[in-house]
N, C-alpha and C positions, 0 to 999 in steps of 0.2 A: 450508808445510805440504803436503807432498806425501802422498798419499794418504789424505787426510782429506777428508771432504766440507765443500762450502761451500752452506750450504743461504740460498739469496734469501729465501726467504718461509719466515719462523719458524713459522709458524700451519700445521702441518700435522694437526691435528685439524680437518676438515672441519667438525664438530658445534660446536666451538669458534667457528670463524671464522664459519660460518652466524649463531651467536649474535649474536657482534660485529656483524654486519652488517644483523642484525634479521630475519632470514628465520626465519619459523617452522617450529615443530619438528613440532607438533601438527595440521596442517591439515587432515587430515579430522574431528577432534573438534570443532574450531572451527566448519567449517561442519557437523556435526549439531547443536552449540547453537544456531547462529544459525536453522539451518533449523527447531528445537524450536518457537523465539519466534514464527516465521513461521506454523508449525502451530496454534498456539495462539492466535493472532490471527485467523486464518481460522475455525477452530472456533467462536472466540466470536460472529464475526459471524452465522453462520447458523444458530448453535444458540440463541442468543436470539432471533432472527426468530422460530423455530418454537415457542417458549415463550411466545409472548406473550399468547395467550389465559389460559393457565394463570397467568401471574402477575398479571394483571390480576383474577381470580377468586379465586385465593389472599390478597393481598393487599387487595382489596374496596376496590378504587381505580377509576378511568375511565378510557376510552383518552387523551384529553385529557394528562392525567399521566404515564401509562406509556410513550406514544411518547417520553419524554423519556430513557427507558433507551438507546435507540439513540442519539436527537438527542445527548444530553451528552455522550456517546464520541467523537461526529464533531466536535463542537465544539472541544472540547479537545484533543484530536490535532492538529486544523489549527494551533489557534493556537501551539500548543508546538515543532512539530516543527522548525521553523527553527534556532529561539531553543539548543535544547536540542543540537542537533547543533553548533552553532559551540561550546559548552560542553565539549563534548566533546574538540573540537579541542584547548582549552585545559587540561583538567584529566584527558583521560585517555578516550579510547573505550571501553574495558573496563571502567572502572570507572563509567560512566554506562549502559551497556548492562547489567551486573550488578545496579546500582542498579533501573533498569526491570524485572527479571524479579522483584527482591525486591517491588518495591511491586505490581507487577501479582498476584503471587500471593496475598499477604496482602489485598489489595484483593479478591480473587476470593472468599477465604475470608468476609469481612465482608458481600460483595454477597449471598451464599448465606445469611448470618444475618440480614440485615436484616430486620425486623419491619415495616417500612412501605414506602410505596410511595418517599416522600421520601427516606428513609437509603438505600435501592436506589439512587436516583438518585444522592444523595452518593459514595456508595462507587463508581458507575460513572465519576463523574468522576474518582476517586482511581485506580481502574485505569487510566483513560484515560492520566494524566501516565506511569505506568507505561510503558504501549504507544506514548505517544509516544517516550520514552526508546529503548524498542526499536527504533522505527523509524527514529528521526533517525540513530541510529549502526551499525546492522547493515549495511547497504549500505558503511559506510566501512569498517568491521571487514573485510569482506569483500575489500575493494579494499587494504588494508593488509597482507592475509595472502596471496593468491594472485598471484603474479605477471603481467603483463598477457597472457601468452599462454595462461592458464587460468582468467582472470576470470569469462568468459564461462560457462565450463562450472560454475563455484561457482552464479553468478546461476540458471542452468537447474536448479539442486538446490532453491534456494531457491523457483523457480516450484512444484517437484511437493511441496515444503510446503505452499504455498497450496492448489493444487487438492487434496493430500490432506485439508487440514485442512477446506475446505469439504464434501465428501464425508462425512468424520466428523461433522461438524455436523450435516448433514442426516439420519443415520442414528443417530447418539446423541440428537439432539433429539428425534425420535419416541419413541424407546426411554425414556429418561429421564424426558421428561414424561408418558409414561404409565404407567411403572411403578416410579419414584422420587419422583418431585416435582420442580418447576422448581430448588430449590436446588441441586441435584446438576449443573447444567449450568453451573455460578460452581465448586464443587467440586472437579469434574474437572480445574481447573487447577493444583488446589495440589499434588499429588503430584510430575506434570510437572513444575511450576515449582520445586519443591526440587530435582530430578534435575538440571535445566538450570542452577540458581541455581550449585549446587555443582560441575560441571563448567566452567562459566564461571569461577568465583573460581581454579580449577585452573590452566586450559590459555589463557584469552584474555586476554593481555597487551598492555601499550601500547608501540608500537613508535615510535610517532612523537606528539609534542605541539608544540604552537607558544607561542613566547612572545608572548602577547599581551592586552590587556585587554579584560574584557569591555566592550561596546558597551552600556551598562546606558541611556542615552537613546534609542539606535537600537532596541534590544529592546522597549523602552515603547512606544515610537511604533509599532512592528509588531505588539505585542499586541494595542493597543488598536485598530488600522486591521482587523487581521483579525478579533479579536473584532465588531466592529459589523457588517462586512460578512458575515460569515457567519451572523449571529445575524438580521441583517436579511434575508438569503437564504432561513433556514429559518421566520423569519415569514411572507414571502410564501406559501411552502407550507402555512402552518398557518392562517393567517388573511387570507391575501390582502394584495393592495397598499393600503395606507392612507398618510397623512400620518406615522405613527411611522416607518413602516418606511422611508418616502422619508428622512427626516430621520436614520435609522440610516445607511444607504447612504452619504447627502452627507458625514458629519462623517466614515463613515469612510474614505472617497476622499481628504478633506483631511488625517485624519491619514497617509495611504499616500503624497500628495505629500511633506508633510512629513519622513516616513521615508526617502524616496528623495533628499531633499534634503540630511539630515544624514548620510546615507551616503557622500554624494559629497563632503563636507567632513571627515569623522572620520578620525582615523590608522588606527584597527583596526575596520573597519566589520563589522556582522552578516552584510551580504551585500555581498560585493564586486563590484563590478557592473564591474569592468574584464576579468572571467571572460566575460563576456557577448559580447566581443569574437571570443570562439573560438567559430565557426559551429556545429561541431559539439557542443560542449556545450550553446549557445543552443537550437538546433533541436530536440535531445533533449530539453530539458525542455517547448517548444512543443507536442512530439509527445505527451510524457506526459501534460499537462493536456488536451489535446482528444481523446486515446484514453481516459483515464479517464472523463472527460464525455460521451464518445460510448457506450463501450462499458457503463460500469455503468447508464446510464440507460435502455439499451434491456432490460438484466436485470431492473430494478424493473418496466418496464413488462410484460414476460414473466410476471412471476409475479404482476402483478396480473390480466392477463389469464385466467391458466389458473385464479385462485383465486376472481376475481369474475365472470367471464362463463362459465368451463366449469364452474365448482363445484367445483372437486377441493381438497381438504384443502392445508394449506402443505406437510405431508409429502410426498403423492403429487405436487404442482407442483413440489417442489424433487428429486425423485427423475428426473423428466425432464430435467434439469439435469446430471446425475452422468456422463453417456456424456461430455459436454463435458469436464466436470474429470479426466475419467480420461485421456481421449486427450491434454488438456493435459500431464499427469502424466508420460506416456509419452513424450512428444516434445519437454517444453524442455529437457532435459539436452544431447540431442543438438544443437537449436538453438544452445544457449549455446556449445558447444564450434564449432559452425560460424562463429559469428559470432567466436571467437578466431580464426579461420583466414581468413576471407575479408571482413570488417568487418560492420557492423551494417546497414548504410544499405540493401542488398536485402533481409535476411531480416526486420529491423522492417518495412517498407514491405510486402513480401509479407503479412506479418502482420496488416496494418491492412486490408489489401485483403479477405483470408479473411473477418476479422470483418466490413466491410461485407455481404460475400456471405452470412453466416451471419443478420445482420440484415432482409436482403429475403427470406430463408426465412422469417423471423419474418411478415414485412409479407404475402407471400402466405398463410401460414396463416390469418392473424387476417383478413383481407380477403376470402377466399372461404370461409371456415369449413371448410378443407382438414384433412385426416387429423391428429390431434394428433403423431402419429409423425413429423411432418415437422418438430416442435420438437427431436425427438432429433437429427436430421439438422443442423439450424440450429445445434443446441448443440454437437456435433461438429465442425462448420466452425469456431465462434468458438472453441472450445476451443484446436485448433489454432493457429488465429490468434493467441489470445493467449500462448500457449507459444514462438511465434517472435519477439513484439514484445518482451514484457518482458524476458528477460535478454538480447537484443541490445542493446535501446535502453539501458537500465541500464548496459553493457558500455562502450558509446560515451560515456555522460556521464562515467563515473569514470574513465576511461582518458585523457579530457581535462581533469578535475580537478586542480588542484594538490595534489601530495601532503598539505601541509600544512594545505589545508583540506578533506580528505575528510569531515570532519563537517559543516561546513557545504553542503556539495554534497548529502552524503547525506540531511541536513535538506530541503533545497531542492526534494531531488526529491519526499520525501514531502509536503513542503508543497503544490505544484502538484498533485500526485493527489489528497489530500485535497478541494484547493477543487475540483477538477474532480468529485469524487465528490458534494461538495455542490452543485456547478451543477447535476448529473444528478439528483438528488435533488429539487429545485426544478423542474427542468424536466418531468419527471413529475408530479408531484403537480400543478403547475398547469395541465398538459394534461388531466390528469383530471378536476380540479376545474371544468374549461369545460363538462364535460356533467354532472356530478354534484356534491354538496356536499365541500366538503375533508374533513370529519370522515368522512364515508364513505368517500373515497378512501383515508385512511389505516387505517381499519379493514379493507377490501380488500388491504390490504398486507399488514398483519399476521394476515389469515386468519381473521379474526373478523365476515366479513357477505359477501355477496354480492348481485349484481344481477338485478333482475327483466328481463323482454324489453325494455321502451323504456329505461331505463337502460343497458343492456349494448348496443343499439343506438349510443345517443349516445356512450357511453364507447368504443366499436371506431372510431367515425370519428375522435376526439380522438387515439384511439392511432395510427392510422393517420397522422395529420399529424404527430405528436410524431416517429416513426420516422424518416420522411422527414429531419426536422429533425437527428434525429441521425446520420445518413448522411453529410450534409452536414458535419457538424462532426467526425467521422469523416475526410471527405475532406481537411478542415484538418490533421489529424495525418498522413494520408499525404503531405500535400504539403511539410511541415515534415521530416518525416522522409528523402523522397527527395532534396529538397535540402539535407541537412545537409553533404554533404561525404564523400569516400569515408575511411573508418576501417578501420585493421586493428592489432590489438591486440598482434600479437605480435612487431612490428617491430622492438623494443628491449627486451633484458634488464631485468628488475626491479634485479640485483644485478650489474652490470658488473665492479666491483672483485673479485669472487670468482674466482679464478684456480685451476689445477692446481698445486701445488706445484713448482717448478724446481729440480733438484739437480745441481750441476756438479762435475766431479773436476777438483780443484787440479794 
């Protein structure tokens, strides 16, 4: 066959070949959609907090009831994150993610329309189901979409989404509750959610599914365990320690032990504990848990100090944190990209160190009644630290997870982060309640009350102790991070079978 080309690689069309290998064509659009989900979740966190007094007044409710608008969301997302991540692995992560957008958007509409506090709490629980679907699959979709050498940059952009959403929530929260009314803090999610859902349906496709059975017994045991433990923790903050709370925690621990026993025996476990033999994976989870507990607790405490002791409005108190969010948004993509190049250990650990330094600035400020502008300095340092930790740590964890279990790994990351958040909430409220009634501590937290001079002195003493405790918690996170082992995500290409076509002449 002289003079004719013999083509060894028949797939000359690179786009077709890419498609066959599962490489995404619309990476940036997928990243945009995922980031929108992060922005919406972040907005919903800060904007609801700022609207609490308006919601309480408009629905003619009391604080003990309305506080569950926050608590029910935390409870449901903590319970469902792990299970829904596993479901995404089996039935398709894109399907679960897009379903999450649909549920979150529709529930947001009904939250705004809710005529009573009980209905608002109910629809917030439904909204949390959508949020859990988004949380448990978003990290896995990014890990599916981006090759290992660029996944850190992708996580950096989602960190931008979180910081941007927090800033927008603060600004929009003050504006909307003042000029439009609290229902619009929920209505704002609807047009954004519709656009994101449409883009998600079109561009986010499943590249990996696993043939596995749903571990119904394991999921049931885990659901009961987390529900009892989280509900017990929340009740420690709300009502204090009691026989009922102790019973919840003990029974929850029993169900957790039963869950672990079941997982080690079942063929298709909800959590494959063999993955914990990977030191980088295991330490990344531990670092995430303790970082979330220490960092978020310090933020809770700071907000209570600014509102309860200094007498600032929720809007102004939140504005002092804006510089930290802005710096975080500016730094996060660069840090994510650096974690692709140099690995996560040094970057994430340095991030935790900066968070500790920022909290020390907070501690100095409240201890010596120093200039309030030091809070801005501290928030900036904490913001940079968070921008270093989040993308690098997520990069390390997902790069060391099995590709077939990305959803389970993503859900597990969200689970430990949510449990850390709840633990932080409990630590802060219990610390505050050592000096003032817990009901007053909650009212301060949402900005509907402040403290007199005697109460302020006692609260500041309790706050000093709690911040020191949180610093030690962050040191545990730093120890887990620095001992995780070396991780460089660009060491192997994600698609090794794709090569340039080879053409020979006969």
